[in-house]
C-alpha positions, 0 to 999 in steps of 0.5 A: 461501523467496525474499525476494519469497515472505516479503514476500508472506507478510507482505502476506497476513497483515497484511491478513488480520489487520485486516479484519473478516471472511475468507470463502473463495472458489472462487478465493481469499478475500474480505476483508470489512470492512463497518465501514470500507466506504470502505477499498477495500483491506480490502473485496476478493477476493484471487485465488490460483487461477492458473487463475481465469477473469475472468468467474467473478471478476467474478461472484464480486466482484458477489456478494460485494462486493454491499453496496459501491459498488466491486469490487476484486480482488487477486493476488500471482501476477504471471503471473495478473495479466497474464493477467486485465489484458486482459479486466478492462480491457475490462470497465471495471476499472482494472488496477494493477501494484505494484512490489515494491522492496527496499532493497539499497544506499546512496542516490545521495546522503544526505539534508540532515542532520537533516532527516528523523526520527521523529515522534509518531504524532499528528504523522505522522497529521496529515501523512498526513491533510493529504496524503490531503485533496489526493487526489481522494477527499479531499473525503469527510471520512468517507473520511479518517476510515476510512483513519486507522482503517485505519492504527490497525489495522495499528498493533495487529497490527504495530510502527508508526512515523512518520517525517517531514521537517522533523520540527518542521513536516512537509511529508512523512511516511511510516510504517514497519511491521515484524513484527520481521523484515520492514519495510515503508515505507508511505504515503509522502506530500508535500503539494503545496506542499512538493514538490521539497525533498527531504522525501520522500528524508529521510523514507524514509531516516530510516525505513530507517535505523530499520528497519536499526537493528532488523536487519530484512531485507528492508526493502521497499515497494510503488509503482505501476509506471506512476508516477514514484515508483519512480524516486526509490526506485531513487535511494534504493537500492530495486530491484524484485524482482516485483510484485502486481496490483490491479484496481478497478471504481469506482462510476461505471464500467459495463461 
């Protein structure tokens, strides 16, 4: 099994492990979590059939996600994701390719000594909530609460540790999830007022060091292929080995 295959299996198992219900579909599986309706990630259809037709998938999403104001499809098959993108985009869906990046080499330069390190779950959660409140959905207190509940679910099925910089008054934090073999750096977020100070570098590399100490291999993260953080991660020693696709139709869109 390749490194990419192992990572995809890890992602499938963790998402399936924290949703309320799994429902088989003609082309994959629906992950349904009515207890957290605002967490789109846990209310989505994973498409596994590489021959799936876009129109059929839209119909499936409308039927299985009818209780929600959004529609979401995900696939780990890159060729399928690329094929679905034109038709779904024309129908009003947002298409995202997420890079799977694996840590393979030392960073271009080390972080400032003792800047980043492990922090308590409470401190990490408070930092992440502050970052989320600055996002477009951040005005919804209930959305912030439900995302925190999602984080707690991950911590029940995986080892979960929080890292931040500076450790005594964080401006950035991230989480490290591990099953004892594979480790994922996730939820990297710096509040706007603290950007450009090396806090993300320090937080992520502290998490990488912890994963190395646990002898995890691979250590990976996901990041938007169209956004700038991928360049930072490359400087920190991460290389792209593949990708996954997500398709999201928001409540105000039609088509």
